[in-house]
Short mmCIF file of the C-alpha atoms (twelve columns), coordinates in Angstrom:
data_MODEL
# 
_entry.id   MODEL 
# 
loop_
_atom_site.group_PDB 
_atom_site.id 
_atom_site.type_symbol 
_atom_site.label_atom_id 
_atom_site.label_alt_id 
_atom_site.label_comp_id 
_atom_site.label_asym_id 
_atom_site.label_seq_id 
_atom_site.Cartn_x 
_atom_site.Cartn_y 
_atom_site.Cartn_z 
_atom_site.pdbx_PDB_model_num 
ATOM 1   C CA . MET A 1   21.113 -5.905  -7.238  1 
ATOM 2   C CA . THR A 2   24.192 -7.787  -6.163  1 
ATOM 3   C CA . ALA A 3   27.123 -7.206  -3.831  1 
ATOM 4   C CA . ILE A 4   29.254 -5.912  -6.790  1 
ATOM 5   C CA . ASP A 5   26.844 -2.917  -6.995  1 
ATOM 6   C CA . VAL A 6   27.254 -1.729  -3.426  1 
ATOM 7   C CA . ASN A 7   28.744 1.555   -2.283  1 
ATOM 8   C CA . LEU A 8   30.628 2.439   0.900   1 
ATOM 9   C CA . TYR A 9   27.250 2.854   2.763   1 
ATOM 10  C CA . GLY A 10  26.104 -0.725  2.040   1 
ATOM 11  C CA . THR A 11  23.419 0.301   -0.487  1 
ATOM 12  C CA . VAL A 12  23.462 0.169   -4.299  1 
ATOM 13  C CA . HIS A 13  25.712 2.811   -5.869  1 
ATOM 14  C CA . GLY A 14  23.794 5.688   -7.513  1 
ATOM 15  C CA . GLY A 15  25.961 5.280   -10.695 1 
ATOM 16  C CA . VAL A 16  24.676 1.716   -11.056 1 
ATOM 17  C CA . LEU A 17  21.108 3.030   -10.982 1 
ATOM 18  C CA . MET A 18  22.012 5.878   -13.369 1 
ATOM 19  C CA . LYS A 19  23.335 3.367   -15.900 1 
ATOM 20  C CA . PHE A 20  20.205 1.265   -15.521 1 
ATOM 21  C CA . VAL A 21  18.030 4.375   -16.069 1 
ATOM 22  C CA . ASP A 22  20.004 5.426   -19.122 1 
ATOM 23  C CA . ASP A 23  19.772 1.903   -20.609 1 
ATOM 24  C CA . VAL A 24  15.984 1.679   -20.094 1 
ATOM 25  C CA . ALA A 25  15.416 5.215   -21.349 1 
ATOM 26  C CA . GLY A 26  17.536 4.482   -24.436 1 
ATOM 27  C CA . ALA A 27  15.488 1.466   -25.218 1 
ATOM 28  C CA . ALA A 28  12.278 3.498   -24.987 1 
ATOM 29  C CA . ALA A 29  13.690 6.300   -27.162 1 
ATOM 30  C CA . ALA A 30  14.964 3.813   -29.807 1 
ATOM 31  C CA . ARG A 31  11.605 2.042   -29.923 1 
ATOM 32  C CA . HIS A 32  9.662  5.251   -30.169 1 
ATOM 33  C CA . SER A 33  11.997 6.761   -32.864 1 
ATOM 34  C CA . GLY A 34  12.350 3.504   -34.848 1 
ATOM 35  C CA . GLY A 35  16.181 3.535   -34.728 1 
ATOM 36  C CA . THR A 36  19.245 4.650   -32.864 1 
ATOM 37  C CA . ALA A 37  18.803 7.316   -30.227 1 
ATOM 38  C CA . VAL A 38  21.610 8.676   -28.156 1 
ATOM 39  C CA . THR A 39  21.564 10.398  -24.719 1 
ATOM 40  C CA . ALA A 40  21.888 14.134  -25.103 1 
ATOM 41  C CA . ALA A 41  21.152 15.216  -21.517 1 
ATOM 42  C CA . ILE A 42  20.000 14.002  -18.143 1 
ATOM 43  C CA . ASP A 43  17.695 16.706  -16.947 1 
ATOM 44  C CA . GLU A 44  17.074 15.310  -13.506 1 
ATOM 45  C CA . ILE A 45  17.563 12.187  -11.487 1 
ATOM 46  C CA . VAL A 46  16.170 11.895  -7.956  1 
ATOM 47  C CA . PHE A 47  17.046 9.081   -5.625  1 
ATOM 48  C CA . VAL A 48  13.993 8.694   -3.408  1 
ATOM 49  C CA . GLU A 49  14.927 5.626   -1.397  1 
ATOM 50  C CA . PRO A 50  18.062 3.617   -1.051  1 
ATOM 51  C CA . VAL A 51  18.313 0.323   -2.969  1 
ATOM 52  C CA . ARG A 52  19.674 -2.632  -1.012  1 
ATOM 53  C CA . VAL A 53  21.659 -5.563  -2.164  1 
ATOM 54  C CA . GLY A 54  19.242 -8.360  -3.050  1 
ATOM 55  C CA . ASP A 55  16.359 -6.045  -4.004  1 
ATOM 56  C CA . LEU A 56  14.551 -6.751  -7.278  1 
ATOM 57  C CA . VAL A 57  14.723 -3.542  -9.281  1 
ATOM 58  C CA . HIS A 58  12.433 -2.627  -12.148 1 
ATOM 59  C CA . ALA A 59  12.422 0.470   -14.412 1 
ATOM 60  C CA . TYR A 60  9.600  1.857   -16.425 1 
ATOM 61  C CA . ALA A 61  10.217 4.340   -19.257 1 
ATOM 62  C CA . GLN A 62  7.984  6.513   -21.395 1 
ATOM 63  C CA . VAL A 63  8.546  9.032   -24.097 1 
ATOM 64  C CA . ASN A 64  6.799  12.093  -22.719 1 
ATOM 65  C CA . TRP A 65  7.452  14.580  -25.599 1 
ATOM 66  C CA . ALA A 66  9.204  14.702  -28.946 1 
ATOM 67  C CA . GLY A 67  10.383 17.526  -31.090 1 
ATOM 68  C CA . SER A 68  11.806 17.239  -34.626 1 
ATOM 69  C CA . THR A 69  14.811 15.162  -33.626 1 
ATOM 70  C CA . SER A 70  14.839 15.003  -29.841 1 
ATOM 71  C CA . MET A 71  12.697 13.254  -27.223 1 
ATOM 72  C CA . GLU A 72  12.262 13.481  -23.435 1 
ATOM 73  C CA . VAL A 73  11.980 10.141  -21.666 1 
ATOM 74  C CA . GLY A 74  10.724 9.831   -18.101 1 
ATOM 75  C CA . VAL A 75  11.823 6.866   -16.028 1 
ATOM 76  C CA . ARG A 76  10.497 5.513   -12.713 1 
ATOM 77  C CA . VAL A 77  12.585 2.884   -10.933 1 
ATOM 78  C CA . THR A 78  11.000 0.655   -8.324  1 
ATOM 79  C CA . ALA A 79  12.388 -1.988  -5.970  1 
ATOM 80  C CA . GLU A 80  10.878 -5.009  -4.351  1 
ATOM 81  C CA . ARG A 81  12.628 -5.662  -1.034  1 
ATOM 82  C CA . TRP A 82  14.237 -9.068  -1.050  1 
ATOM 83  C CA . ASP A 83  13.250 -9.792  2.529   1 
ATOM 84  C CA . THR A 84  9.524  -8.879  2.216   1 
ATOM 85  C CA . ALA A 85  7.396  -11.194 0.082   1 
ATOM 86  C CA . ASP A 86  4.124  -9.269  0.399   1 
ATOM 87  C CA . GLY A 87  5.355  -5.623  0.288   1 
ATOM 88  C CA . GLU A 88  4.397  -3.192  -2.424  1 
ATOM 89  C CA . PRO A 89  7.232  -2.088  -4.753  1 
ATOM 90  C CA . LEU A 90  8.746  1.146   -3.646  1 
ATOM 91  C CA . THR A 91  9.592  3.998   -6.014  1 
ATOM 92  C CA . VAL A 92  13.363 4.385   -5.514  1 
ATOM 93  C CA . ALA A 93  14.292 6.862   -8.279  1 
ATOM 94  C CA . THR A 94  12.811 8.997   -10.985 1 
ATOM 95  C CA . ALA A 95  14.598 10.651  -13.930 1 
ATOM 96  C CA . TYR A 96  14.070 12.751  -17.045 1 
ATOM 97  C CA . LEU A 97  16.481 12.246  -19.946 1 
ATOM 98  C CA . VAL A 98  16.788 13.810  -23.432 1 
ATOM 99  C CA . PHE A 99  17.615 11.650  -26.430 1 
ATOM 100 C CA . VAL A 100 18.372 12.526  -30.008 1 
ATOM 101 C CA . GLY A 101 17.424 10.210  -32.876 1 
ATOM 102 C CA . VAL A 102 20.544 9.742   -35.073 1 
ATOM 103 C CA . ASP A 103 21.074 8.164   -38.513 1 
ATOM 104 C CA . VAL A 104 23.873 5.761   -39.462 1 
ATOM 105 C CA . SER A 105 26.327 8.677   -39.879 1 
ATOM 106 C CA . GLY A 106 25.524 10.015  -36.398 1 
ATOM 107 C CA . GLN A 107 23.581 13.006  -37.651 1 
ATOM 108 C CA . PRO A 108 20.183 13.926  -36.031 1 
ATOM 109 C CA . ARG A 109 17.259 12.484  -37.807 1 
ATOM 110 C CA . PRO A 110 13.478 13.130  -37.546 1 
ATOM 111 C CA . VAL A 111 11.577 11.300  -34.831 1 
ATOM 112 C CA . PRO A 112 7.802  10.677  -34.681 1 
ATOM 113 C CA . PRO A 113 5.689  13.051  -32.506 1 
ATOM 114 C CA . VAL A 114 4.237  12.001  -29.142 1 
ATOM 115 C CA . LEU A 115 0.441  11.716  -29.238 1 
ATOM 116 C CA . PRO A 116 -0.870 11.812  -25.667 1 
ATOM 117 C CA . GLU A 117 -3.584 9.216   -25.170 1 
ATOM 118 C CA . SER A 118 -4.690 9.862   -21.562 1 
ATOM 119 C CA . PRO A 119 -4.805 12.749  -19.050 1 
ATOM 120 C CA . ASP A 120 -1.635 11.486  -17.511 1 
ATOM 121 C CA . ASP A 121 0.067  11.486  -20.912 1 
ATOM 122 C CA . GLU A 122 -1.140 15.070  -21.506 1 
ATOM 123 C CA . ARG A 123 0.246  16.140  -18.106 1 
ATOM 124 C CA . ARG A 124 3.579  14.485  -18.842 1 
ATOM 125 C CA . PHE A 125 3.681  16.202  -22.250 1 
ATOM 126 C CA . ARG A 126 3.024  19.682  -20.707 1 
ATOM 127 C CA . GLU A 127 5.614  19.094  -17.937 1 
ATOM 128 C CA . ALA A 128 8.157  17.960  -20.515 1 
ATOM 129 C CA . LEU A 129 7.651  21.239  -22.397 1 
ATOM 130 C CA . ILE A 130 8.370  23.176  -19.197 1 
ATOM 131 C CA . ARG A 131 11.564 21.243  -18.625 1 
ATOM 132 C CA . ARG A 132 12.586 21.895  -22.172 1 
ATOM 133 C CA . GLU A 133 11.953 25.678  -21.842 1 
ATOM 134 C CA . HIS A 134 13.981 25.693  -18.680 1 
ATOM 135 C CA . ARG A 135 16.868 23.738  -20.312 1 
ATOM 136 C CA . LEU A 136 16.951 26.111  -23.340 1 
ATOM 137 C CA . ALA A 137 16.741 29.193  -21.122 1 
ATOM 138 C CA . ARG A 138 19.562 27.985  -18.852 1 
ATOM 139 C CA . ARG A 139 21.721 27.258  -21.872 1 
ATOM 140 C CA . LYS A 140 21.069 30.743  -23.342 1 
ATOM 141 C CA . ALA A 141 21.783 32.427  -19.980 1 
ATOM 142 C CA . ILE A 142 25.074 30.587  -19.660 1 
ATOM 143 C CA . GLN A 143 26.083 31.510  -23.223 1 
ATOM 144 C CA . ASP A 144 25.133 35.110  -22.643 1 
ATOM 145 C CA . ALA A 145 27.149 35.229  -19.414 1 
ATOM 146 C CA . ARG A 146 30.227 33.756  -21.159 1 
ATOM 147 C CA . ALA A 147 29.890 36.375  -23.921 1 
ATOM 148 C CA . THR A 148 29.858 39.273  -21.406 1 
ATOM 149 C CA . PRO A 149 33.297 40.375  -20.232 1 
ATOM 150 C CA . ALA A 150 33.877 40.206  -16.449 1 
ATOM 151 C CA . GLU A 151 33.964 43.529  -14.721 1 
# 
């Protein structure tokens, strides 16, 4: 991270990390789906530790779950402190994003399923289903509330 990425507090701006997360998640979604995938939602992003100017930042993305056209991608962002040669990378952010595979006309297209290969993959798959259920329930509750006249 460079000085151009800094916020008023002297650490890397959260928006810079959000773009990095979206870029990495988008690449994972495109690779999994075999084509263009667009961001449909950011379910959650948690900034665990501040990132400082000069830190080497890495992001790791994995498709946790896929439906017929959408996918959840989990991202973990780590940083290696520039001033500590022997330190372990710190987790600085985590995020969950939803992507939709789209065809050349921008319409949703089918995406391959996720086939969990390990206990961790199975856990991520189950947790992704919980987040999906919550996202759909929240959307329905909001739509229902908008349809009900205020008293």
